[in-house]
C-alpha positions in Angstrom: -10.3 26.4 -5.4 -10.7 29.2 -8.0 -11.7 32.8 -6.9 -14.8 34.2 -8.7 -16.2 37.7 -9.0 -19.9 38.3 -9.8 -20.6 41.7 -11.7 -24.2 42.5 -12.3 -25.2 44.9 -14.7 -28.4 46.4 -14.0 -29.8 50.1 -13.5 -32.8 49.1 -11.5 -30.5 46.7 -9.5 -28.0 49.4 -8.8 -30.7 51.5 -7.3 -32.0 48.7 -5.0 -35.4 48.6 -7.1 -34.7 45.0 -8.0 -33.4 41.7 -6.4 -30.2 40.3 -7.8 -31.7 36.8 -8.3 -29.2 35.9 -11.1 -25.9 36.9 -9.2 -27.5 34.6 -6.3 -27.7 31.6 -9.0 -24.1 32.4 -10.0 -22.9 32.0 -6.3 -25.0 29.1 -5.4 -23.8 27.0 -8.8 -20.2 28.1 -8.4 -19.9 27.2 -4.5 -21.4 23.8 -5.5 -18.3 22.9 -7.5 -16.1 24.2 -4.9 -15.2 27.5 -6.3 -15.3 30.7 -4.1 -16.9 33.9 -4.7 -14.5 36.6 -3.3 -16.8 39.6 -4.5 -20.2 40.4 -5.9 -21.4 43.8 -6.9 -24.1 45.4 -8.8 -23.5 48.5 -11.2 -25.5 50.5 -13.6 -25.7 49.9 -17.2 -22.7 52.1 -18.0 -20.0 50.8 -20.1 -17.1 52.8 -18.5 -18.4 51.9 -15.0 -18.5 48.1 -16.1 -14.7 48.5 -17.9 -13.6 49.9 -14.4 -15.1 47.0 -12.3 -13.9 44.3 -14.8 -10.3 45.8 -14.8 -10.4 46.0 -10.6 -11.4 42.5 -10.4 -8.8 41.1 -12.8 -6.0 43.3 -12.1 -6.1 44.0 -8.4 -8.3 41.3 -6.9 -6.6 38.7 -9.2 -9.7 36.9 -9.7 -9.6 33.5 -11.8 -12.8 34.0 -13.2 -15.6 36.8 -13.6 -19.1 36.0 -14.5 -21.1 39.3 -15.7 -24.9 39.0 -15.7 -27.0 41.1 -17.7 -26.8 43.7 -20.3 -26.3 41.5 -23.3 -29.6 42.2 -25.1 -30.8 44.5 -28.0 -31.5 47.6 -25.5 -29.7 50.7 -25.9 -28.3 50.4 -22.4 -27.1 46.7 -23.0 -23.4 47.3 -23.0 -21.8 44.5 -20.9 -20.3 42.9 -24.3 -18.8 46.1 -25.4 -17.4 46.7 -21.9 -15.8 43.0 -22.1 -14.5 43.6 -25.4 -12.8 46.6 -24.3 -11.0 44.8 -21.6 -10.0 41.3 -22.6 -6.8 40.7 -24.4 -7.9 37.1 -26.2 -11.4 36.2 -27.1 -12.7 32.8 -26.3 -15.6 32.2 -28.7 -16.3 28.7 -27.7 -17.8 29.5 -24.6 -20.6 32.0 -25.7 -21.1 29.8 -28.7 -21.7 26.6 -26.5 -24.1 28.7 -24.2 -26.0 29.8 -27.2 -26.2 26.5 -28.7 -27.5 25.1 -25.6 -30.1 27.6 -25.0 -31.3 27.7 -28.6 -32.6 24.4 -27.6 -34.9 25.9 -25.2 -35.9 29.0 -27.0 -35.1 30.6 -30.6 -34.7 33.8 -28.9 -31.2 32.7 -27.5 -30.0 33.9 -30.7 -30.5 37.4 -29.9 -27.7 37.2 -27.0 -24.7 39.1 -27.7 -22.7 37.6 -25.0 -18.8 37.6 -25.3 -16.2 36.0 -23.3 -12.4 36.4 -22.9 -9.1 36.5 -21.2 -7.3 39.3 -19.3 -4.1 38.4 -17.9 -4.8 35.3 -16.0 -8.8 35.9 -15.7 -11.4 34.7 -17.6 -14.4 37.0 -18.2 -17.8 35.4 -19.3 -20.9 37.4 -20.0 -24.0 35.6 -18.7 -27.8 36.3 -19.5 -29.6 38.6 -17.2 -32.3 36.2 -16.1 -31.8 33.5 -13.4 -32.9 30.6 -15.6 -30.9 31.9 -18.3 -27.8 32.0 -16.0 -28.4 28.5 -14.7 -28.9 27.1 -18.1 -25.5 28.3 -19.3 -23.6 27.6 -16.2 -24.7 24.0 -16.5 -23.0 24.0 -20.0 -19.7 25.5 -19.2 -18.8 24.8 -15.7 -17.1 21.7 -16.0 -15.0 22.4 -19.1 -14.3 25.8 -17.6 -12.5 24.4 -14.7 -9.9 22.7 -17.3 -9.3 26.0 -19.1 -8.8 27.7 -15.9 -5.9 24.9 -15.0 -4.4 25.6 -18.4 -4.5 29.1 -18.0 -2.9 29.0 -14.5 -0.5 26.4 -16.0 -1.2 23.5 -13.6 -2.6 21.3 -16.1 -1.6 19.7 -19.5 -3.6 21.0 -22.5 -4.8 17.2 -23.0 -5.1 16.3 -19.4 -8.4 15.4 -18.3 -8.1 17.2 -15.0 -11.8 18.0 -14.1 -13.4 15.5 -11.5 -17.0 16.3 -11.2 -19.5 13.6 -10.6 -23.0 13.0 -9.7 -25.0 11.8 -6.6 -27.1 8.9 -7.9 -28.4 7.6 -4.5 -28.9 8.7 -1.2 -29.4 6.0 1.4 -30.1 6.1 5.2 -30.9 3.2 7.8 -32.2 4.0 11.4 -30.6 0.7 12.5 -27.1 -0.9 11.8 -26.7 -3.8 9.6 -29.5 -3.6 7.3 -29.9 -2.5 3.9 -30.6 1.4 3.9 -33.5 3.0 2.7 -33.3 5.2 -0.7 -34.4 8.9 0.0 -34.5 11.7 -2.5 -32.6 14.1 -0.2 -31.0 14.0 3.4 -29.3 16.6 5.9 -25.8 16.0 6.5 -24.5 17.2 10.0 -21.1 18.4 10.5 -18.9 16.2 12.5 -21.8 13.8 12.6 -23.1 12.2 9.6 -26.5 12.0 7.9 -29.6 12.9 10.2 -31.4 10.0 11.1 -28.9 7.5 10.0 -27.4 4.9 12.7 -24.0 5.3 11.4 -23.5 8.6 12.1 -21.5 9.8 15.2 -18.1 11.1 16.6 -15.7 8.7 14.6 -14.1 8.6 11.3 -16.9 6.8 9.4 -19.6 9.3 9.8 -20.5 8.8 5.8 -20.0 6.3 3.6 -19.7 6.6 0.0 -20.1 4.0 -2.9 -18.4 4.9 -6.4 -20.3 3.3 -9.2 -17.0 3.0 -11.1 -16.1 0.1 -8.7 -18.6 -2.2 -10.4 -16.0 -2.9 -12.9 -13.8 -4.7 -10.2 -16.7 -7.1 -9.4 -16.1 -10.6 -10.9 -18.6 -10.9 -14.0 -20.2 -13.8 -12.3 -21.0 -11.7 -9.4 -22.2 -8.6 -11.4 -25.8 -9.3 -11.5 -25.9 -10.2 -8.1 -24.4 -7.1 -6.9 -26.6 -5.0 -9.1 -30.0 -6.7 -8.0 -28.9 -6.3 -4.3 -28.8 -2.7 -4.5 -26.1 -0.5 -2.6 -25.4 -0.3 1.1 -23.6 3.1 1.6 -25.1 6.5 2.4 -24.0 8.0 -1.3 -23.9 6.2 -4.5 -21.9 8.3 -6.7 -20.3 8.5 -10.3 -17.8 10.4 -12.3 -14.9 10.4 -9.9 -12.1 8.4 -10.8 -11.1 5.9 -8.1 -7.8 6.9 -7.8 -8.9 10.4 -6.7 -11.1 8.8 -3.8 -8.2 7.9 -1.6 -7.6 8.7 2.1 -7.0 12.5 2.5 -9.4 13.4 -0.4 -12.0 16.1 0.3 -15.3 15.9 -1.6 -17.9 18.3 -2.2 -21.2 16.4 -2.3 -24.2 18.8 -2.8 -23.8 21.4 0.1 -21.7 19.2 2.4 -17.9 18.5 2.4 -16.4 14.9 3.3 -12.9 14.0 4.0 -12.3 10.6 3.2 -10.4 8.8 6.2 -10.6 5.2 5.2 -10.8 3.0 1.8 -12.4 -0.5 2.5 -13.4 -2.4 5.6 -12.6 -5.9 6.5 -12.8 -8.5 3.7 -15.8 -10.3 3.3 -17.2 -12.6 0.5 -17.8 -11.9 -3.0 -20.8 -10.1 -4.1 -22.3 -6.9 -2.6 -20.4 -7.4 0.7 -17.4 -7.9 -1.2 -17.5 -4.8 -3.1 -18.6 -2.8 -0.3 -16.0 -4.0 1.9 -13.2 -3.4 -0.7 -14.4 -0.2 -2.4 -16.5 1.7 -0.2 -15.4 5.1 1.2 -15.7 6.3 4.4 -15.3 9.8 5.9 -15.7 12.5 8.5 -18.0 15.4 7.6 -16.1 18.6 7.4 -19.2 20.9 6.5 -22.7 20.0 6.8 -25.6 20.8 4.3 -28.2 19.3 2.3 -27.5 16.4 -0.3 -30.0 15.5 -2.8 -30.2 12.9 -5.8 -28.6 14.4 -8.7 -26.1 16.9 -6.9 -22.7 17.5 -8.1 -20.0 15.8 -6.6 -16.7 17.7 -6.9 -13.2 16.6 -5.9 -11.5 19.4 -4.0 -8.3 17.8 -2.8 
């Protein structure tokens, strides 16, 4: 789990005259991918103050990544890039380039961003925009690749290894009665140590939540593929993007806001077709942390 610091540069925010909505967006998005926000502070748009905080976060708190928000425009008070350049030891130009490239698809004014990014020791510092919408758009671009970069910086991954395991929730399914095909819903509330609210399979046991990885379809015999696809899925969550070998007993997934530990892979063998693939490849687990799960949420392999 990576340790995160959030530094908001805002004169009004530091005086309590403006709510830090952008900092809240950063916190929400990084926690969804399994990272931990250790500190979040608001400082005025003063270069020396920002420099001192960046050094504190990197050198004393030993954070893995620092996200700044605000102070990247053309105003005379916008000095966050200058403060960052005074602190970092190596630049990572690809990160702000990717953010500007993505933002330019939304507005030509993205070219006016002066955001920079770089490395100090084993900490990556990234300037984000000051608006909540801009923060969200930029983080959506960089988070998955940033995880791999952090692993390289920490020496926990080879430079050519695809170590980032972030997937997506394709479907959320509930049934009030066991033994029938579940109904697809846009979202569901997951209760800690119980399961999905309103689902018949929830309870105090090791199969509180069921997961079907789309990648398992590759194991379905060709002559049964169409039957499986047309019959739909029967697990609580259909996910995509996490390698099957990472979805084993003991693995912990963050699915939307909840966390699930896989306790069982597969059930008793049944015939080929949908029962076959569910029996062999379904993942079943216990809810470690409750929360809301929506279609389109990220799935992150935490362990």
